N, C-alpha and C positions, 0 to 999 in steps of 0.2 A: 446468470449475470450476463449482460450483453457485452459484446466486444467493444462497443462504443464507450461504456462506462469503464471497462478495464483500461482502455487507451487513455481516458481522461485521468484515471488514477495514476497511471504510469507517467503521464505528462506532468501531473501535479507534483508527484514525488521528485521527478527530475528537475522541475522548476524550483522546488524548495531547496534541493541540494545545491543547484546552481546559484540561486539567489543569495544564499548565505555563504557561498564559497566553501561549503562543507565537503570534507573528504571523510572516508571511513575512520581515519585516525582522529580527525577533529571531533566527529560524533562520539567516538568511543571515549574520548577524554571528557565529554559532557555527560557521560554515564547513561546514554540512551541506546547503547549497543551491547550485544552479548552474543554468545553462541546461539545459533538458530533454535536448537531444541529447548534451551532455557527460555528464550523469548516467547516461543509458541506455547509452552506450558504456562507461563505467567499470563499470557493473554486469555488462555482457556480457563484457568483456575480463578484468576482475578476478575475477569470481565465477562466470562462466558462466550468469548469470541472464537469463531472458527474461520478457516480460510474460505472466502467467497469467490475470489478471482485471483489470477496471477498473469504475469507477462514478463517478457525479457526486455530489460532496459539497456542503457548504454554500458559499455565495457562488460557485457555479460552479467550484469546485476539482475537478480530476480526481484521483481516488484510484486508484492502481494497485498491484497486487501482482506483484512479480518474483520468480522462483524458479529454482533449478537442480534438475532432476530427478536429475542425477548426484550432486551433493554434498548436496542437501537444504537448502542455504542459501536464505533468503528475505529480501526487503526490501519495505516498504510506503513508497510515495512519495505526496506531494501536490503537484500542479502548479497554480499559481494562473493566473488568466486572462492575466497578463502574461508567462507562459512560464517562470517560475522554478519549479524542481522542488526539493522538500525531502525529505530522508530522515527518516521519522518513527519507524520501527521496523525491526528486523532480527533474524534468529535462525537456528536450525537445525531440522532434522527436518521439512521441508515435506512435506506429503502432499496429493494431490488427492483430494477426497471427492465422492461422488455420492450423498448421503443423500436419501431420500425424505421428504417432509413427513409428519407424523403425520396419521392420519385425523381428520376433523372430529369434534369432541366428545371427542377422546382427547388431553387435555393431557399432553404428554410432558415 
C-alpha cells in the first residue's frame, strides 16, 4: 500500500469525523464502535478483511484500512487511545495501488 493512499484514507476518515462533528462517544452511541479486537474479528470473519495500511491521525488516533482482496470490500476504522475502534467508512472495489510520485516541478 502506498503512503499516498494511506494518507488519503487518514484524511478521509478525519474529514468524515469532522464533517459529522462525531466524537468517539457519538459514534459509540450509534453502535458502530467497539473494542478493537472485537471489530477486527468481525471484519475478518464477516467480510474476509485484513489490515492493509495504517497511520497516526489527530489526537493519537490510529487510522486503519481493512480490505478483502477476494471480494474487494474495504473498511476504514479509527481507534482512540482508550482502545475503542469506530467504523468511519466502508465500500467496494478496493484496489492496492503503487503509484509513483510526480517529478518535482511537474504538478500533476
